[in-house]
KEMIMAR-60793 format. One record per residue: x, y, z of N, C-alpha, C in turn; residue in three letters. Coordinates in steps of 0.2 Angstrom, whole numbers, plus 5000, padded with zeros to 4 digits. Each point is the difference from the previous one (the first is absolute). Layout:
REM KEMIMAR-60793
XYZXYZXYZALA ...
This chain:
REM KEMIMAR-60793
523649684743499450044998499449965000MET 500049945003499549975001499550035004THR 500450035006499550035005499750084999GLY 500250034994499850064998499349994998VAL 499550065002499449994999499950064995ILE 499749974993499950064995499550045002PRO 500250075000499650065001499650024994MET 500149964994499650034994499549934999THR 499949965004499549954999499350054998ALA 499749964995499350034997499549975005ARG 499650055002499449995005499549964995ARG 499749955004499349964997499550044997PRO 499950004994499450054997499449975004SER 499550055001499349985003499649974996PRO 499749945003499749964995499450015000ARG 499649984996499150014999499749955004ARG 499650005004499849955004499549954995PRO 500249945003499849934996499350015001SER 499649944996499450005000499749965006ASN 500649975004499749975007499950055005SER 500650065000499850065004499550044998GLN 499850014994499450034999499549975003LEU 499949924999499449975002500049995008LEU 500650015003500150005007499650075003THR 500250064996499750065001499350005000ARG 499849984994499250004999499749965005VAL 500349955002499749955005499850035007ARG 500750045002500050035007499550064999ASP 499950044994499650065000499249984999ARG 499949934997499349994998499550005007SER 500249975005499649995006499750065001PRO 500450075001499850065000499450024994GLY 500449984994499550034995499349965000LEU 500149945001499449955000499450035005ALA 500350015006499750025005499650074999ALA 500350054996499750064997499449984996GLY 500249954995499450004996499549975002LEU 500149955005499449975003499650055004LEU 500550045004499650055005499650054995GLY 500250024994499750054997499449964996GLY 499949964999499549954997499649995005ALA 500149985006499549985006499750075003VAL 500450054998499650085003499550014994ALA 500249994994499450024995499449955001ALA 500249935001499449955001499650035005GLY 500250025006499750025007499650074998LEU 500150034996499650064998499549984995GLY 500149954996499549984996499449955004LEU 500249965005499849975003499450045004GLY 500350045003499550055005499550024996ALA 500150034994499650044996499449954998LEU 500349934998499549954997499649985005THR 500250005006499549985004499550055002VAL 500150065000499650055001499550004995LEU 500250014994499650004993499549934999VAL 500449955003499649944999499450005005MET 500150035006499450005005499550044998VAL 500150064997499550044997499749984995LEU 500349964995499649974995499649945002TRP 500249965005499649965002499450025004ILE 500150045004499450045003499550044996SER 500350024993499750044996499249964997SER 499550035001499349954997500150014992PRO 500250044998500050004992500650014997TYR 500649964999500750024999499950014991PRO 500350044998500150014993500449954996ASP 500449975003500449964997500149945005SER 500649954997500049945003500750005005GLY 500349945002500550025005500750034995PRO 500049984993500650034996499950085000GLY 499350024999500150085001500050035006GLY 500049965005500350025007500650015001ALA 500449944997500850005000500350054996LEU 499650024994500450054997499850085003HIS 499550005003500050055006500550015005VAL 500349945002500549995005500650034998VAL 500249974993500650024997500050084998ALA 499450034999500050074997500150045007ALA 499749995005500050035006500850005003LEU 500349934999500750005002500450054997TRP 500050004993500450044996499950075001LEU 499250035001499950065002500350035008LEU 500149955004500350015006500750024999ALA 500249984994500850035000500050064995HIS 499550024999500150064997499850004992GLY 499949944998500049984992499250034999VAL 500050044994499350034998499749944996GLU 499449995001499549964996499550034996LEU 499849964995499750024994499349965000VAL 499450035000499449974999499750004994ARG 500149954997499950004992499349994999ALA 499549975004499349995000499750075002ASP 499850054995499750065003499350014995THR 499650045002499450014994500350044994LEU 500450045001500250034994500549974995SER 500349945004500549954996500650044999GLY 500250045004500650045001500449975007VAL 500549974999500249995007500350055006PRO 499749985005500150065006500549975004ALA 500550055002500549995005499750015006PRO 500349955006499950005006500750015003VAL 500150075003500750005003499950025006GLY 499550015005500150025006500149945004VAL 500749995003500249945004499750025007THR 499749965004499849995006500650005004PRO 500250065005500749995003500049965006MET 499549985003500049955005500149934999LEU 499949984992499949944998500849994998LEU 500450054998500750004997500449995007SER 499850015006500449985005500249945001VAL 499549954999500149924999500649974996LEU 500050014994500649994995500650035002PRO 500150065003500650035001500349975006VAL 499649995004500249975008500249924998TRP 499749974996500249934999500650004996LEU 500250054996500649984996500650035004VAL 499850065005500550025004500249945005HIS 499649965002500149965006500549944996ARG 499849984994500349954996500850024999ALA 500150064999500650034998500550005007ALA 499750015005500350005007500249945002ARG 499649954999500049935002500649974997ASP 500050024993500449964994500750015002ALA 500250065004500750015002500349955006VAL 499550005005500149965005499749924998ASP 500149974996499849944997500149955006ALA 500549985002500249975006499850025007ASP 499549975004499950035007500349985004GLU 500449944999500649985005500550045001ASP 500350044995500650045000500449964997GLY 500049944997500649954998500250034993VAL 499650024995500350034995500050075000ALA 500450024996500150085000499350034998PRO 499950075002499650034995499950004993PRO 499550004996500150004993500050084998VAL 500450004995500250074997499450054999GLY 500150055000499550064999499649994992ALA 500450004996499949994992499749934999ARG 500349955003499749944998499349995003THR 499950025007499349995003499550054995ALA 500250064999499650044997499849984993TRP 500449984995499949964995499649955000ALA 500149955006499749944999499250025001GLY 499850055005499450015002499650044994VAL 500450054997499650034995499849954993VAL 500549965000499949964993499449935002LEU 500049985006499549965002499450035001GLY 499950065001499450055000499750014994TYR 500550034995499850014993499849944996LEU 500249945002499949944996499350005002THR 499650005006499549995002499550054997VAL 500350075000499650064997499949984992GLY 500550004998500049984992499449954998ALA 499949945004499549954998499350035002GLY 500050045006499350025002499850064995THR 500450034998499950064994499949974994ALA 500249944997499849964995499349975001LEU 499849985006499449975001499450055001TYR 500250075002499550055001499850034993ALA 500549994995499950034993499249974997ALA 500049945002499349974998499450015003GLY 500050055005499450005004499750074997GLY 499450035005499750074997500450055001PRO 500550005006500550065001500649974998LEU 500450034995500549984997500650055003ARG 500549985001500650055003500250024994PRO 500250085001500450034995500749975000SER 500349994994500649964999500650055002TRP 499950074999500550055001500150015008ALA 499450015003500049995007500349955004TRP 499949944997500249935002500849994999THR 500350044995500649994998500450055006VAL 499750065001500350065003499949995008LEU 499249995001499850015009500249935004GLY 499949954997500049945004500849985001LEU 500450024995500849985003500250055005PRO 499850074999500250065004499849995007THR 499349975001499750005007500549955003VAL 500049934997500449945003500750035001VAL 500350034995500850015002500150045005ALA 499650055001500050055007499849985006LEU 499549954999499949965007500549965002SER 500349964995500649955002500550035002ALA 500250064997500650035002499950035007GLY 499450035002499950025007500149945005THR 499849944997500049945004500649985002GLY 500550004995500749985001500450065004VAL 499850064999500450065004499850005007TRP 499449975001499949995007500449955002THR 500049944996500449945004500750015002ALA 500350044996500650035001500050055006TYR 499750025003499950045005499950084997GLY 499850004995499850074998500850054998ARG 500549974997500650034999499950074995PRO 500550045002499950074997500450004992ARG 500349954999500449994994499550004994GLY 499549975000499550004994499850075000PRO 499650035006499750064998500550064998VAL 500749995002500450064997500249984993ASP 500049954998500049974993499450044996ARG 499449995003499550044995500150075001LEU 500250025005500050085001500650034996LEU 500449964999500650024995499750024993ARG 499449974998499850024993499750085000LEU 500050025006499650064998500650064998LEU 499850075000500650044997500450015005PRO 500550034999500750015004499850045007GLY 499650074999499950035005499549975005GLU 499649974997499549965005500349945004THR 500349974996500549945002500450035006ARG 500450055000500450045004499550005007ARG 499450034998499650025007499849935003VAL 499849954996499749955003500449955003LEU 500849994997500549965002500450025004LEU 500150065003500550035003500149965007GLY 500550025003500349965007499550035005PRO 499650064999499650035005499450004998ARG 499949994993499350024997499649925000GLU 500249965002499549945001499550005006ARG 500350035005499750015005499350054998GLU 500150064996499650054999499449974994LYS 500449944997499549984995499649955003PHE 500249975006499449955003499550045004LEU 500350065002499550055005499550024994VAL 500250024994499450014995499649954998ALA 500349934999499549954998499749995006VAL 500249995006499350005006499550055000ARG 500250074998499550055001499549994994ALA 500349984994499649984995499549955001ALA 500249945002499649955002499550035005GLY 500150035005499550025005499450054996ALA 500350044995499550054996499649954996ALA 500349954998499549974994499549975004VAL 500349965006499549975004499350045004SER 500350065000499550055003499550014994VAL 500350014994499750024994499449964998CYS 500349934999499549954999499549985004VAL 500250005006499549995007499550054998GLY 500150065000499550065000499549994993GLY 500449974995499549994994499549955002GLY 500349945003499449945003499650035005ALA 500150065003499550025005499550054997GLY 500250024994499650044996499549964996LEU 500249954998499749954995499449975005VAL 500349985007499549985004499450045002ALA 500250075001499550045002499650024994ALA 500249994995499550024993499649935000SER 500249945001499549954999499650005005SER 500050025007499550015004499650044998VAL 500350074997499450054998499649984995TRP 500349954996499649994993499849925002HIS 499849985006499949945000499449964997GLY 499450044999499549974996500249984993ASP 500450064997500149974993500549945000LEU 500549995005500549945000499449945002ALA 499650005003499549965002499749964994ARG 499750054996499749994994500549964994GLU 500550054999500649974996500049915002ALA 500150005006500249925001499549965001PHE 499350024999499549964999499949984992LEU 500150064996499850004993500549954997GLN 500749995002500549954997499749944999LEU 499749975006499949934999499549985005THR 499649944999499649985005500149955004GLU 500449964997500349945006500450015005GLY 500149975005500450005005500750004998TRP 500149944995500750004998500450064996SER 499450034996500250064996500250055004GLY 499650015005500150065006500650005003ARG 500249935002500649985002500750024996CYS 499849984994500750024994499950085001ALA 499550045000500250065000500250035005VAL 499849995006500350025007500749974999LEU 500349954998500749995000500250054995LEU 499850004994500350044996500150085003LEU 499550035004500050055002500650015006CYS 500149955003500649995005500650004997VAL 500049964995500850014996500050074996THR 499550045000500150084997500050045006LEU 500149985006500050055004500650045001VAL 500849974999500550034998500050064995PRO 499749974995499950064993499650065002ASN 499549985004499450055001500550065006ALA 500449965003500450055005500550054996ALA 500349974996500450044994499550064996VAL 499549985000499650054996499850055004TRP 499749985007499950065004500750045002GLY 500549975000500650045000500150054995ALA 499949974994500250054994499350064999ALA 499549985004499550055000500150065005TYR 500349975006500250055004500650034998ALA 500549994997500650044997499850054995LEU 499449984997499850064996499849984993GLY 500449964996499849984993499449945000PRO 499949975005499449955000500149944995GLY 499449984998500249944996499550004993PHE 500249954995499550024993499449945002ALA 499450024998499549955000499750004993LEU 500449994995499949994993500450054997GLY 500150014993500350044997499750064999THR 500550055002499750075001499550025005GLY 499949945004499650045007500549975006HIS 500150055004500450005007499650025006GLY 500349975005499650025007500650025005VAL 499850075002500650025004499750045006GLY 500350035004499750045006499750074997PRO 500250024994499850074997499549994996TRP 499949944997499449994995500049925000VAL 499349974998500049934999499650004994SER 500249954996499650004992500149924999ASP 499649955004500149944997499649994994PRO 500249944997499749984994499149985001ALA 499750034996499349975001499849935000PRO 500349964997499749924999500649975004MET 500150005006500449955004499649945002LEU 500549955000499749945002499850005008PRO 499549965002499850005006500649975005PRO 500350025006500549985003500050025007PHE 500049975005500050045008500650044999PRO 500649995000500450065000500050054996LEU 499750004994499950064995499450045003LEU 499649985004499550035003500250055005ALA 500750005003500350045004500350064997ALA 499850014993500350054996499550065001VAL 500550065002499450065001499750024995PRO 499550045000499450024997500350044995ASP 499850014994500250044994499850075002ALA 500550054999500050085000500550025005GLY 500050065002500650035002500149975006ALA 500650025004500149985005499850045007GLY 499949975005499750035007500650015004THR 499950035005500650005006500049935003PRO 499549964999500149935003500549974995TRP 500050014994500449974996500750035000ASN 500150075001500750035001500249975006TRP 499749995006500349975006500549934999ALA 499849984994500649944998500750025000ALA 500150074999500750015000500350015007GLY 499749975006500349995006500449935000VAL 499949964994500449945001500650024998VAL 500250034992500850014999500350055005PRO 499550055003500450055005500349955007LEU 499649955002500249965006500649964997ALA 500049984994500549964996500750055001ALA 500050054997500550055000500250015006GLY 499750025006500150015006500449945003VAL 499849944998500449945003500650004997THR 500050014994500749994996500550065003MET 499850065001500450055002500249985008GLY 499549985003500349985008500449954999TRP 500049954997500549955000500750024997PHE 499950054994500750024999500350055004VAL 499750045004500250045006500249975005GLY 499749965002500249955006500749974999ARG 500049974994500649964998500650054998GLY 499950064999500550044998500250055005GLY 500049995007500250055005500750025000MET 500549964996500650015000500350044994ARG 499450004995500150034993500050075001TRP 500250034994499850085000499350014997SER 499750065000499450014997500049994993VAL 500550024997500050004992499949914998ARG 500449965004500249934998499249975002ARG 499750025006499349975001499650014996THR 500050074997499450014994500349954994ALA 500649994999500149954994499849935001VAL 500149985006499749935002499250015000ILE 499750045001499350004999499750004995ALA 500550044994499850004993500049924997GLY 500649985002500149934998499449965003LEU 499950005006499549965002499350004997ALA 499850074997499550024997500049964993ALA 500750004998499949964993499949935001THR 500349975004499949925001499349995001VAL 499650055005499349985000499650014994CYS 500150054996499850014993500049944996ALA 500649984999500149934997499749945001THR 499949995006499649955004499350014999ALA 499750064999499350015000499950004992LEU 500450014996499950004992500049924999ALA 500449965002500049934999499449975003VAL 499850025005499449975003499450024995ALA 499950064998499550024997500049964992ALA 500650004997500049954995499849935000GLY 500149985006499849935001499249995002MET 499750065002499449995003499450014995ALA 500350044993499650024995500149944994GLY 499550014994500149974994499350014997GLY 500149984994499449994996499449945002PRO 499650024999499449955001499549984992LEU 500350044996499649984993500450054995GLY 499650014995500150064996499650064999VAL 500150044997499650054999500150055008GLY 499350015002500050045007500449965005VAL 500149935001500249965005500849994999LEU 500350044995500749984999500450035005ALA 499850055004500450035007499549995005ARG 500449965004499649995007500650015006PHE 499850055004500550015005500450075000GLY 500450005005500450064999500749994995PRO 500250074998500550004996500750005004VAL 500549964998500550005004500450055000TRP 500150034995500550075000499650055003TRP 499450005000499650065003500249995009GLN 499849945001500149995007500750015003VAL 500549994995500650005003500350085000GLY 499750044995500150075000499750045008GLY 499449985001499750025005500349985007ALA 500149945000500449985007500750045000ALA 500350014995500650045001499950075001LEU 499550034998499850075002499950005008ALA 499549965001499850005007500749995004TRP 500449964999500549985004500550065000GLY 500150034995500550055001499850075002VAL 499250004999499850065004499750005006GLY 500149935003499849995007500549985003VAL 500349944999500549965004500650045001ALA 500250044995500650045000500050065006VAL 499550045000500050045005500049985007PRO 499649945000499849975006500649975003VAL 500449974996500749975002500450055002ALA 500150064997500350055003499950035006VAL 499350015001499750035007500249945005VAL 500049954998500049955006500849995001VAL 500550024994500649985003500250075003ARG 499850065000500250075003499749995007VAL 499349985000499850005007500349945004CYS 500149954997500349935002500650025004GLY 500450054997500650025002499950055007GLY 499550045000499850045005499849955006TRP 499649954998499749975005500649945003VAL 500349994996500749945002500350055004THR 500250064999500450045006499850025005ARG 499250015000499650015006500049945004TRP 499849944997500149945004500649985002ARG 500550024998500749995002500150035006THR 499850074999500150045007499649995004ALA 499449974999499549985005500349945004ALA 500249954996500249945002500650015004ALA 500550054999500650025004499850035007THR 499550054999499650025007499949965004LYS 499649954997499649945004500649955004ALA 500549994995500649955003500350055005VAL 500250064999500350045006499549995007THR 499550024998499650005007500049945003ARG 499849944995500049945004500649985003ALA 500650024998500749995003500050035007ALA 499850074999500050045006499649975005ALA 499349984997499749965006500149945003LYS 500449964996500349945002500550015005ALA 500650064998500450005005499750035007ALA 499550055000499850015005499649955004GLU 499749954997499749965004500649945001GLU 500549994998500649975003500250035006ALA 500250065000500250045006499549995006SER 499550014998499550005006499949935002ARG 500049954995500149935004500749975004ALA 500550044998500649995003500050035006LEU 499750075001500050035006499549955005SER 499449984997499649955004500349945003LEU 500449984996500449945001500550015006ALA 500350054999500650035006499550015006GLN 499650035000499750015006499649945004ALA 499849964995499749945003500649955004ARG 500550014996500749955002500150045007ALA 500150075001500250035006499449985006THR 499550014997499549995006500149925002ALA 500149954995500149945003500549995004SER 500650044999500649995003499950035007ARG 499750055001499950045007499749965006THR 499649965000499849955005500549975003PRO 500449964994500649955003500550055003GLU 500250054997500550045003499850025008VAL 499350025001499850015006500049945005SER 499949944998500049945003500749995002ARG 500550004996500749985002500250065004THR 499850055000500350065004499749995008THR 499449975001499749995005500349955004ALA 500149944996500349945002500650015003SER 500450054997500850015001500050045006ARG 499450055002500050045005499949965006THR 499549954999499749965006500749945002ALA 500449994995500549955002500650065003GLU 500050054999500550045003500249995007ALA 499550005005500050015007500249925001PRO 499649954996500249945003500749984998ARG 500350024996500749994997500450025006THR 499950075000500450045006500049965007THR 499449985001499949965007500549935000ALA 499949974996500449934999500850024999GLN 500250054997500750015000500150025008LYS 499750045003500250035007500049935005ALA 499549964999500049935005500749974998THR 500149994994500649964997500750025003ALA 500050074999500650025003500050015007GLN 499550015004499949985008500349945002LYS 499649954996500249935002500749984999ALA 500450024995500750014998500450025005ALA 499750075003500450035005500149965006ALA 499449975002499949965006500549955000GLN 499949964995500549934998500650025002LYS 500350044996500750025001500250025007ALA 499650045004500250015007499949945004ALA 499649954998499949945004500849984999ALA 500149984993500749974998500650025005GLN 499950075001500750045002499949995008LYS 499550005004499949995006500149915002THR 499949964997499949935001500749985001ALA 500249955005500649975001500149954994PRO 500649994997500249964996499849925002PRO 499749964996499849945002500449954994LYS 500149955002500149944996499449964998THR 500149974994499549974997500049935005ALA 499549965002500049945004500349944995PRO 500449965004500349954998499649964994PRO 500249984995499649954996500149935002LYS 499549975000499949935003500549964995THR 500449965004500449954997499849945000ALA 500149954996499749935001500549975006PRO 499649975005500349965004500649954999PRO 500550015003500549954998500349965006LYS 500249955000500249945005500750025003THR 500150015006500650025003500549945001ALA 500650024999500549945001499949975006PRO 500149935002500049985006500450035005PRO 500650025000500450035004499650075003LYS 499850034995499650075002499550005006ALA 499649934996499349985003500249985007ALA 500449965002500349975007500250075005ALA 500350054997500350055004499450035001THR 499450024996499450045001499649975005LYS 500049935000499649975006500250005007ALA 500750005000500350005006500050075003THR 500350054996500050065002499750054996GLU 499350015002499650054997500250065003PRO 500150015006500150075002500650044997ALA 500549954999500650024998499950024992LYS 499649964997499950024993499650064999ALA 499650015006499650074999500550065002THR 500349995005500650055002500450024994SER 500249944997500650014996499850024993ALA 499350024999499750034993500450074999LYS 500250014994500550064998499450055000PRO 500150065002499650064998499850014993PRO 499350024999499850014993500450064997ALA 500349994994500350064996499650054998PRO 500350065001499550064997499649994994ALA 499450015000499549994995500150064994GLU 500149974995500250054994499350044997PRO 500150054997499450054998499649954995LEU 499550015000499649964996499950044993ALA 500249944995500150054993499250024999PRO 500150054994499450034997499649954997ALA 499350015001499449964997500150014993LYS 500249944997499950004993499349994997PRO 500050034994499250014998499749944998PRO 499349995002499849954998499849994993LYS 500249944998499849974993499449984998THR 499650044997499449974999499949934997PRO 499649975002500049934998499350004993VAL 500249994995499650004995500049944996VAL 499349994996500049954997500449984994ALA 500249934999500450004993499750024995PRO 500350024995499750024993500049944995ARG 499650014995499949954995500649974997ALA 500149944999500749974998500449995006GLY 499950025007500549995005499949955005VAL 500349955003499849955005500550025007THR 499849975004500350005006500649945002LEU 500450015002500549955002500350015007ARG 499949965004500349995007500750025001LYS 500350035004500750005002500249955003LYS 500649994999500349935005500450045006THR 499749985006500350035006500649975001ALA 500550065003500849985001499949975007THR 500249945001500249985008500450055003PRO 499850015007500350035005500549965004VAL 500650025001500549965002500050035009THR 500349965005500050025006500450075001PRO 500550004997500550065000499550074998GLU 499849984996499450064996499550025005ALA 499749945004499650025004500150045006ALA 500749985004500250025005500350074998ALA 500250024994500450065000499350065000ALA 500350065003499450055002499950034993PRO 499650035000499750024992500450074999PRO 500150014994500350074997499650044999SER 500250065003499750064999499950024993PRO 500449984995499950024993499649964995ARG 500149935003499749954997499350005001THR 499450004998499449985004499949944999PRO 499649975006499949935002499549984995SER 500049944998499449964995499849955005LYS 499449994998499749955004500249944997ALA 500149955006500149944998499449954997PRO 500349954997499549974997499450044997GLU 500150044997499450064997499949974993SER 499449984998499849984993499850064996GLU 500750034998499950054994500049994994ALA 499750034997499849984993500450064995TYR 500149984994500250054995499649984993ASP 500150054997499549994993500649994994LEU 499949944997500349974995499449994994LEU 500550004994499550004994499749925000PRO 499550014998499549935000500249974992ALA 500049935002500149964993499450024994ASP 499550005003499450014996499650065003GLU 499950054996499750065002499349985003PRO 499850045005499349995003499550064996VAL 499549974996499750054997499650065005GLU 499649975005499850065004499849965009ASP 500450025003500049975007499550025003VAL 499850075001499550025003499349994998TRP 499849964995499349984999499949935003ARG 500549975002499949935005500050035008ASP 499449995002499950025007500449955005GLU 500049934998500549975003500750025002ALA 500450024994500650024999500050075004LEU 499650045001500050055002499850005009ARG 499749955001500049985008500649985003ALA 500349954995500649975001500550055001ARG 500150064997500550054999499950045006TRP 499450025003499950045006500349955006ASP 499849955000500349955006500750005000ALA 500449994995500649995000500450075002LEU 499750054998500150075001500050015007ARG 499449985003499950015009500549965003ASP 500149944998500549955003500750035000GLU 500250034994500750025000500150075005LEU 499550045000500050055005500049995006ARG 499649955002500149975008500649975001ASN 500349974997500849965000500450055001ARG 500050064996500550045000499950065005THR 500550005006499950065004500350074999PRO 499750055003500250064998500750015003GLU 500650024997500550025002500150065006PRO 499550044999500250065004499350015005ASP 499849945002499149995004500250045006ALA 499650065001500250055007499949965005PRO 500350005006500049975007499650045004THR 499750064999499550025004499349994998ASP 499849974995499549984998499449985007ALA 500349965005499649975005500549995007GLY 499749975005500449985004500449935000PRO 500650015003500549934998499749945004GLU 500049954996499749955003500549985007PRO 499649975006500549975005500349954999SER 500449985005500549944999499549935001ALA 499450005003499649954999499749984993ALA 499850064998499649994994500550004994GLN 500550015001500750004994500249945001ALA 500049965006500449945000500650005002GLY 500349935001500750005002500550034992PRO 500450035003500550044994500549924998GLU 500150004994500449964999500850015001PRO 500449965002500650015002500450014994ALA 500550055000500450004995500549954998PRO 500350004995500449934999500650015004PRO 500349955001500650005006500650024995ALA 500450035003500750014996500449944999PRO 500550004995500449944999500449985005GLU 500150045005500449985006499849965004ASP 499349994999499649955006499650045003GLY 499950074999499550035003500250035007GLY 500550005002500350045006500350064999THR 499750055005500450064999500150035007SER 500350055001500250035006499550035002GLY 499950015006499550065003500450065001THR 499550064999500350065000500250025007PRO 
């Protein structure tokens, strides 16, 4: 039973991590958290440093500063908090009642928001070399927010001792909200803008709205609505800025007087100019609110709109306030401001209609209404940020009212954007079908034209090919026609020569070939004595010549060719001729061979010759060898009628035939 494994063995219970493991985890996470804390603190310090430089330059350049460097630094801290949306309280007033200052310069808020966003994005990728893994989203976000708020808390405590003190309620609510949102967008951007966090935020909405926004096919529609709303907001705010610029030019004299009344020194005028520049986005939102209809408030109970203008009578001189329309009822010029929201609604409807070509008309109208809602929400938030109190009493309300601006934007969107979207959707369908039909016709025409051009080009190529071949055919036919008589004449001449040769061979008597020259031989002594004593007898005793056999047919001449590469010439060994063979008459069947002829045959060479024809000496040697071989080898069927036979004196004495073996005596006939 020792080999049996108990199946009921208890599993080890999970242990809680020890202190060393907790320290290891904290140490592993601490670099990311520390980097986030440092990044947040640095971002806050950069914002404070930029404002410090600007304020200190203005303070130094001022001829009569109201306070020392400490007062300037308190102003820097107050402006830094105001840029985050924190409401300030001015305690030193003539009435002794603290006066709130809640109008936040929107352009000034861009600097801290961008710094926090950049710090959170960089905190995620703390290691630029890519060795360490990216920091967790929560760790990076928490580190940046805590580091930034730590510096913000110290700044708020320092600003509390200055002339512009921060409101603690706004400090606790506004500052963390701005920092948290900016850091969250930075981390989200660093992770590639995933959809998970956005979906989790949208799940907080009611069920019907959540189903519309989070459906599998609804996400695309929601994005179309967001793009259309963004375009409408841009048109609306841009139109408001244009209205402010036009009104400022119209009231240029009042603006110049207000600018000169505020301060006399160049440093003060530069400060006023910078303040006007930072308030330009606020003025653009005010102009958009004016164009939408509700307008904006210039004091409690005093509103300015296109229908009526009733500003407060005792307004402080300021160049931007000089652009406010004159008091009284609106004129057609004031009513013309309605072109701005009309253009925004048309733009929104166009975007929705172009993006909803595949949707039904009803769904297109619903998406246009959703875009109008998003646009109204964005403008309401902007109106709330652009306004605020500048004091107590009459100055307690300055700027547009957010809920009025939001309602007017929604009404314009639904009244203009929805019909435009539907019209664009319907007309776009017609235009699409018309364009499709036109494109189909154009493609068909182009295809037919291309086919016609291809057929024409093919026909032209065939014609050119036929024309190019016609001269060659005519030249070939002409050459053949010219050569035909010549060939016929040559054939007739050859046939006539063959007939004449055949007739000559039939009529000519048969002749034997001349005897071949034999080497001289020494006669025996007995035959020589007989020949010397009895010449006449030897002559009369000569036997009659036998009948000459018919000459054999002339064998074809074998052409002498040059040796091929890798072939050498080897001389044949001549067979010695015996006296009996020399005395014997030639056989009619066996053709006679040339005695002592130096014939050569071709044998493989030991070493192949690369190229014998390139060497002129070898070529000349081969030609000489070929000529010598031809000269030494007689023709076996040489004609006898080539010329007159040589005489006896020219031919010389005829050698005597060898004596017979019986002593050379023979009987006479």
